[in-house]
Structure formats: C-alpha cells, structure tokens
C-alpha positions as CSV (number, residue, x, y, z in Angstrom):
1,M,0.0,0.0,0.0
2,A,1.4,3.4,-1.0
3,Q,2.0,5.8,1.8
4,Q,0.1,9.0,1.4
5,L,1.9,12.2,2.4
6,D,0.0,14.4,4.8
7,L,-0.5,17.9,3.3
8,V,0.6,19.6,6.6
9,D,3.8,17.5,6.6
10,F,4.4,18.4,2.9
11,I,4.1,22.1,3.5
12,A,6.2,22.0,6.6
13,G,9.0,20.3,4.6
14,L,9.1,23.1,1.9
15,P,12.1,25.3,2.1
16,M,11.2,28.7,3.5
17,P,12.7,31.8,2.0
18,A,14.7,33.8,4.5
19,A,12.6,36.6,5.9
20,T,14.1,40.0,5.3
21,A,14.0,42.3,8.2
22,P,12.2,45.5,7.5
23,Q,14.5,48.4,6.6
24,L,15.1,50.6,9.6
25,N,14.5,54.4,9.1
26,P,17.6,56.1,10.5
27,L,15.5,59.0,11.6
28,D,13.8,56.7,14.1
29,L,17.1,56.4,15.9
30,L,17.3,60.1,16.8
31,P,16.2,61.4,20.2
32,R,12.6,62.4,20.6
33,R,12.1,66.1,20.8
34,P,9.2,68.4,21.7
35,K,6.3,68.3,19.1
36,A,6.9,71.8,17.9
37,W,10.5,71.0,17.0
38,E,9.5,67.6,15.5
39,R,7.1,69.5,13.2
40,L,9.8,72.0,12.3
41,V,12.3,69.3,11.2
42,A,9.8,66.7,9.8
43,H,10.7,67.6,6.2
44,V,14.5,67.1,6.7
45,P,15.6,63.8,5.1
46,A,18.1,61.5,6.7
47,E,20.9,62.5,4.3
48,D,20.6,66.1,5.6
49,V,21.1,65.1,9.2
50,R,24.4,65.8,10.8
51,I,25.5,64.6,14.3
52,S,28.0,66.7,16.1
53,V,30.0,65.4,19.0
54,S,32.2,67.8,20.9
55,P,34.2,67.5,24.1
56,T,33.1,71.1,24.9
57,W,29.4,70.7,24.4
58,T,27.5,72.8,27.0
59,R,24.1,71.2,26.4
60,V,22.5,74.7,26.1
61,V,21.6,74.0,22.4
62,V,20.7,70.4,21.5
63,E,19.7,70.8,17.8
64,Q,19.9,73.3,15.0
65,L,18.0,73.6,11.8
66,R,19.8,75.6,9.1
67,E,18.1,76.4,5.8
68,D,17.2,79.4,3.6
69,G,19.5,81.8,5.5
70,C,17.7,81.1,8.8
71,G,18.8,79.1,11.8
72,D,16.5,77.6,14.4
73,Q,17.9,76.3,17.6
74,L,16.3,73.9,20.0
75,L,17.5,74.7,23.5
76,G,18.1,72.2,26.2
77,N,15.0,73.6,28.1
78,G,12.8,72.9,25.1
79,K,12.4,76.4,23.8
80,I,13.0,77.3,20.1
81,R,15.1,80.3,19.1
82,S,15.3,81.6,15.5
83,H,17.9,83.9,14.0
84,D,19.6,84.8,10.7
85,V,22.5,82.7,9.7
86,P,25.6,84.5,8.4
87,P,26.7,83.5,4.9
88,D,30.1,82.4,6.1
89,L,28.7,79.9,8.6
90,I,30.7,76.6,8.8
91,W,27.7,74.6,7.6
92,P,26.4,76.6,4.7
93,E,24.3,73.8,3.3
94,P,20.8,73.1,4.7
95,C,21.0,70.6,7.5
96,R,19.6,69.4,10.8
97,L,22.5,69.5,13.2
98,I,22.1,67.4,16.3
99,L,24.5,67.9,19.2
100,M,25.1,64.9,21.4
101,T,27.5,62.9,23.5
102,A,29.8,60.4,22.0
103,D,28.0,57.6,23.9
104,S,24.6,58.7,22.4
105,A,26.2,58.8,18.9
106,A,27.7,55.4,19.5
107,R,24.3,53.9,20.3
108,I,23.0,55.2,17.0
109,H,26.1,53.9,15.2
110,E,25.4,50.4,16.6
111,R,22.1,50.4,14.8
112,W,22.9,52.4,11.6
113,C,26.4,53.1,10.5
114,L,27.6,56.6,10.8
115,E,30.3,58.1,8.6
116,E,32.4,61.2,9.0
117,A,30.9,64.4,7.5
118,P,32.7,67.6,6.6
119,G,32.7,69.9,9.6
120,A,34.9,72.4,11.3
121,G,35.8,73.7,14.7
122,M,36.1,71.7,17.9
123,S,33.6,69.0,17.1
124,S,33.5,65.8,15.1
125,T,30.6,65.6,12.6
126,F,28.9,62.5,11.3
127,R,26.1,61.6,9.0
128,F,24.1,58.4,8.3
129,A,26.0,56.2,5.9
130,Q,24.2,55.2,2.6
131,Q,24.0,51.6,3.8
132,Q,22.9,50.6,7.3
133,H,25.6,47.9,7.6
134,A,28.7,49.6,6.2
135,D,32.1,49.2,8.0
136,R,31.7,50.7,11.5
137,T,35.3,50.3,12.7
138,P,36.8,53.7,12.0
139,V,33.9,55.7,13.4
140,S,33.6,53.3,16.4
141,Q,37.2,54.0,17.3
142,Q,36.7,57.7,16.9
143,L,33.6,57.7,19.1
144,R,35.5,55.7,21.8
145,L,38.2,58.4,21.8
146,L,35.6,61.2,21.9
147,A,33.8,59.4,24.8
148,E,37.1,59.4,26.8
149,E,37.5,63.1,26.1
150,Q,34.0,63.8,27.3
151,S,34.3,61.8,30.5
C-alpha cells in the first residue's frame, strides 16, 4: 500500500525563503524632541542630518535647523530660538545638526552606520551612511576616543 503524504507535513517540509528584516529608518534612531520641534524638522531627510560630538558641548543648544538663511535652535530647556545665519557659517548647506554625547552617537552607530561628514571647529561631525551595515570600525574607534575626552 502506497503511503500518502499528509498535506501539513508536505508544507512544513518546503524550504522557506529567509525573511528579510524591515528596513530601519535612521531618523527613528534620533532622540525624541518636543512636538513643535519635530514638526519643524519633519521635512528634513536622513541625508541632511548631521550629528555633532564635541568634548566642549555645553548642552545649552541640543539641535539646530539651518536652511534658507535662517537658523532655528532647540535649546536644552525645550524652547526654540530663531535667528539669521551669516553666509560664512561653517555649515552653509541646509541641514539638521544634532549635538550629542559620544555615547549617544555610538548607540545610533550600533544600529545604523555613521560616517564622517565635513565639519569644522572643535567637534566631530557625522552623517548616516548610505548603507545601514557599512564598515563601522573607523567611526567606532573615533567615538570611543571622543567618549574618553567627554568623561
């Protein structure tokens, strides 16, 4: 008598394609901010976000939005201050500049690779890499050194 294969056993034996994890949005890794600020920066794409890590950060300003000759700042107390941006500013291109500690930047870097971005002054500036899983080694080392300076 021929053995009949049970349909459930047959389906269970089929090779399953590897499930691809949903692509993470790098903007979801950024710190939550007051709703008024979130509305102000909602249009800024991930490629225009810059993360600044400085050993001399005072925490008075936590973010800046620079575009169209204007600069908006989110202060540590949650207030927003707007002002004109001089044309010779070190970041002339439109961007959302987020100031943070090296440890906070490292936590983002663990989930989405950061790469060095052009910057000036006493801070190191990073941006989201094109690919989530690029080589993290150089920036990881840089963030470790910055963390030591900040401690």
